C-alpha positions as CSV (number, residue, x, y, z in Angstrom):
1,M,11.2,-172.7,-125.3
2,A,13.5,-172.5,-122.2
3,G,12.0,-175.7,-120.8
4,N,12.9,-177.7,-123.9
5,D,16.3,-176.1,-124.3
6,M,17.4,-176.2,-120.8
7,K,16.0,-179.4,-119.3
8,T,19.5,-180.6,-118.3
9,F,20.0,-177.4,-116.3
10,E,16.6,-177.8,-114.7
11,D,17.1,-181.4,-113.6
12,P,16.2,-181.7,-109.9
13,T,19.5,-183.5,-109.0
14,V,21.6,-180.9,-110.7
15,R,19.6,-178.1,-109.1
16,K,20.2,-179.7,-105.7
17,Y,24.0,-179.3,-106.3
18,V,23.6,-175.7,-107.4
19,E,21.5,-174.8,-104.3
20,K,24.2,-176.3,-102.1
21,I,26.7,-174.0,-103.8
22,Q,24.4,-171.0,-103.5
23,N,24.0,-171.6,-99.7
24,V,27.8,-171.2,-99.3
25,A,28.0,-168.1,-101.6
26,T,26.6,-165.7,-99.1
27,M,26.2,-162.0,-99.7
28,E,28.4,-161.1,-96.8
29,R,32.1,-161.9,-97.2
30,P,33.4,-163.9,-94.2
31,E,35.8,-161.9,-92.0
32,L,38.2,-164.8,-91.3
33,A,40.4,-166.6,-93.8
34,S,39.0,-170.0,-92.8
35,G,35.6,-168.9,-94.1
36,R,36.8,-167.1,-97.2
37,A,38.2,-170.2,-98.9
38,G,34.9,-172.0,-99.4
39,W,33.0,-168.7,-99.9
40,A,35.2,-167.6,-102.8
41,M,35.2,-171.0,-104.3
42,A,31.4,-171.1,-104.2
43,W,31.1,-167.8,-106.1
44,L,33.6,-169.1,-108.7
45,H,31.5,-172.3,-109.0
46,L,28.4,-170.2,-109.7
47,A,30.2,-168.3,-112.4
48,V,31.0,-171.7,-114.0
49,W,27.4,-172.8,-113.7
50,N,26.0,-169.5,-115.2
51,S,28.5,-169.4,-118.1
52,W,27.9,-173.0,-119.0
53,K,24.2,-172.3,-118.9
54,S,24.4,-169.3,-121.2
55,A,26.7,-171.0,-123.7
56,Y,24.3,-174.0,-123.8
57,F,21.3,-171.7,-124.2
58,Y,22.7,-169.7,-127.1
59,A,24.0,-172.7,-129.0
60,D,21.3,-172.4,-131.5
61,K,20.4,-168.8,-131.1
62,Y,23.5,-166.9,-132.3
63,E,23.3,-164.9,-135.5
64,K,24.9,-166.6,-138.4
65,D,27.6,-163.9,-138.9
66,D,28.5,-164.0,-135.2
67,F,29.5,-167.6,-134.9
68,K,33.1,-166.9,-134.1
69,N,32.2,-164.7,-131.1
70,Y,29.7,-167.3,-129.8
71,I,32.1,-170.2,-130.2
72,D,34.9,-168.2,-128.5
73,Y,32.7,-167.5,-125.6
74,A,31.5,-171.1,-125.3
75,L,35.2,-172.3,-125.5
76,Y,36.3,-169.8,-122.9
77,S,33.5,-171.0,-120.6
78,A,34.8,-174.5,-120.8
79,E,38.4,-173.4,-120.5
80,F,37.6,-171.3,-117.4
81,L,36.6,-174.5,-115.6
82,V,39.7,-176.3,-116.8
83,G,41.8,-173.4,-115.6
84,H,40.0,-173.3,-112.3
85,H,40.7,-177.0,-111.7
86,D,44.4,-176.6,-112.8
87,A,44.8,-173.8,-110.3
88,E,43.3,-175.9,-107.5
89,E,45.6,-178.8,-108.3
90,A,48.6,-176.5,-108.5
91,S,48.1,-174.7,-105.2
92,L,45.1,-175.5,-103.0
93,F,44.8,-179.2,-103.0
94,P,48.5,-180.0,-102.4
95,E,48.7,-177.6,-99.5
96,I,45.6,-179.1,-97.8
97,E,46.9,-182.7,-98.6
98,K,50.2,-181.9,-96.8
99,K,48.5,-181.5,-93.4
100,A,45.4,-183.6,-94.0
101,P,46.5,-186.6,-96.0
102,G,43.7,-188.3,-97.9
103,S,41.3,-185.4,-97.5
104,M,41.6,-184.5,-101.2
105,E,41.2,-188.0,-102.6
106,K,37.5,-187.6,-103.3
107,N,38.0,-184.3,-105.1
108,E,40.8,-185.8,-107.2
109,A,38.7,-188.8,-108.1
110,Q,35.8,-186.6,-109.1
111,H,38.1,-184.6,-111.3
112,Q,39.3,-187.7,-113.0
113,S,35.8,-189.0,-113.6
114,F,34.9,-186.3,-116.1
115,L,38.4,-185.1,-117.2
116,K,38.4,-187.0,-120.5
117,Q,34.8,-185.8,-121.5
118,L,35.7,-182.3,-120.5
119,G,38.8,-182.5,-122.7
120,D,36.7,-183.8,-125.6
121,L,34.3,-180.9,-125.2
122,V,37.1,-178.4,-125.3
123,E,38.5,-180.0,-128.4
124,Y,35.1,-180.0,-130.1
125,L,34.7,-176.3,-129.5
126,K,38.3,-175.6,-130.6
127,S,37.8,-177.4,-133.9
128,A,34.2,-176.1,-134.5
129,K,33.5,-174.1,-137.7
130,A,30.4,-172.3,-138.7
131,D,29.4,-175.1,-141.1
132,T,30.3,-178.0,-138.8
133,F,29.2,-176.9,-135.4
134,D,26.0,-178.6,-134.3
135,A,24.1,-177.4,-131.2
136,T,22.6,-180.8,-130.5
137,T,26.0,-182.4,-130.5
138,Y,27.5,-179.7,-128.3
139,R,24.6,-179.9,-125.9
140,A,24.8,-183.7,-125.7
141,K,28.4,-183.4,-124.7
142,V,27.4,-181.0,-121.9
143,D,24.5,-183.2,-120.9
144,E,26.9,-186.1,-120.4
145,I,29.1,-184.3,-117.8
146,L,27.0,-181.5,-116.3
147,A,25.7,-183.6,-113.3
148,P,29.1,-185.0,-112.3
149,I,30.7,-181.6,-112.6
150,M,28.1,-179.8,-110.5
151,E,28.2,-182.7,-107.9
152,H,32.0,-182.2,-107.7
153,L,31.7,-178.4,-107.4
154,A,29.2,-178.8,-104.6
155,D,31.0,-181.6,-102.8
156,E,34.3,-179.7,-103.0
157,L,32.9,-177.1,-100.6
158,D,32.6,-179.7,-97.9
159,T,36.4,-180.0,-97.7
160,L,36.7,-176.2,-97.5
161,E,34.3,-175.7,-94.6
162,S,35.8,-173.5,-91.9
163,S,35.5,-176.1,-89.2
164,E,37.4,-178.7,-91.3
165,L,40.2,-176.4,-92.3
166,L,40.8,-175.2,-88.8
167,K,41.5,-178.8,-87.7
168,H,44.7,-178.6,-89.6
169,F,45.6,-174.9,-90.2
170,T,45.8,-171.6,-88.4
171,E,44.0,-168.5,-89.8
172,E,47.4,-167.1,-90.8
173,E,48.3,-170.2,-92.8
174,L,44.9,-170.2,-94.5
175,A,45.3,-166.5,-95.5
176,V,48.6,-167.5,-97.2
177,I,46.9,-170.4,-99.0
178,N,43.9,-168.3,-100.1
179,K,46.2,-165.7,-101.6
180,A,48.3,-168.3,-103.4
181,T,45.1,-170.0,-104.8
182,H,43.8,-166.6,-106.0
183,Q,47.1,-165.8,-107.8
184,S,47.1,-169.2,-109.4
185,Q,43.6,-168.8,-110.7
186,Q,44.4,-165.4,-112.1
187,G,47.3,-167.0,-114.0
188,Q,45.1,-169.8,-115.4
189,S,42.2,-167.7,-116.7
190,G,43.4,-165.8,-119.7
191,G,44.3,-162.5,-118.2
192,A,42.2,-159.8,-116.5
193,F,41.0,-158.2,-119.7
194,K,39.2,-161.4,-120.4
195,S,38.6,-163.0,-117.0
196,L,37.3,-160.0,-115.1
197,P,34.5,-159.1,-117.5
198,F,33.7,-162.7,-117.9
199,L,33.4,-163.2,-114.2
200,L,31.4,-160.1,-113.5
201,Q,28.9,-160.8,-116.2
202,N,28.3,-164.4,-115.2
203,L,27.2,-163.4,-111.6
204,P,24.2,-161.3,-110.7
205,P,25.0,-157.6,-110.6
206,S,24.5,-157.5,-106.8
207,S,27.0,-160.2,-106.1
208,P,29.8,-159.3,-103.6
209,F,32.3,-161.3,-105.7
210,P,35.0,-160.7,-106.6
211,P,35.8,-158.9,-103.3
212,A,37.8,-156.1,-105.1
213,P,37.7,-152.4,-104.7
214,K,34.8,-150.6,-106.4
215,F,37.2,-149.1,-108.9
216,V,37.9,-152.7,-110.2
217,T,34.3,-153.9,-110.3
218,N,32.6,-150.7,-111.3
219,I,35.2,-149.1,-113.7
220,L,37.9,-151.5,-114.8
221,G,35.6,-154.5,-115.4
222,P,32.6,-152.9,-117.2
223,W,34.6,-150.2,-119.0
224,V,38.4,-150.4,-119.3
225,F,38.7,-154.2,-119.6
226,Y,35.3,-154.7,-121.2
227,W,36.1,-153.6,-124.7
228,K,39.0,-155.8,-125.7
229,F,36.7,-158.9,-126.0
230,S,33.4,-157.0,-126.0
231,P,31.8,-159.1,-128.9
232,L,31.8,-162.1,-126.6
233,W,30.0,-160.6,-123.7
234,K,26.5,-160.5,-125.2
235,Y,26.4,-164.3,-124.5
236,T,27.0,-164.0,-120.8
237,A,24.3,-164.7,-118.3
238,Y,24.2,-161.2,-116.9
239,P,25.6,-158.9,-119.7
240,F,26.4,-155.3,-118.9
241,K,24.8,-154.3,-122.2
242,P,22.0,-156.8,-123.0
243,V,21.3,-157.0,-126.7
244,L,20.1,-160.6,-127.3
245,S,16.5,-161.8,-127.1
246,P,15.5,-164.1,-125.6
247,S,17.8,-163.8,-122.7
248,V,19.2,-166.7,-120.6
249,P,16.6,-168.1,-118.2
250,K,17.5,-167.3,-114.6
């Protein structure tokens, strides 16, 4: 079943992009700010990948009376990527472009190449009703843009390599940029009560990201923040409380 449902996510070209991201998302957090920029970005990109994969997988597997929760999750997965890009363009890209003119041109061009289709996908999910939503249509929209999105998410890490950043910035300057980017992403992602459980449950349980105190990742995320939007989280790739069968292919 998974092979038929998930062929777009199993495409060798797409998998190559994902593997490139995985290689940057190391288990050990870099000590220096110059290494943390790409590292943090890689983990966020894996959360995008996993959330899109789970939304795609469950598109024809949700229970009929749970459509609203499924569609809210699928929509948030798409909007999480939109918010991530908005945060980059509001803080990270302009700061790098100031000192390295032209270095962000490829990233910007890649953004633009799938922006319209991504907007169309978001609008489709926003307008979907239980009697109008079609899994095949939704998956076709994802199929159309998954490869260029993953290519972009992989290529973007090249511009955030430590050696590249240190050509133009000091470690102190990069620490400031990293903090501003983190704050911008928090503001774009719907609030911690939604974004933290979403993020934690779309990365493997052993992941070192987000690099927050254990109180945040072990208590606030899975307990305090979890409940406000708990009906959505059954559709994540790594749910705290698995209830669905079959589960998302890993």
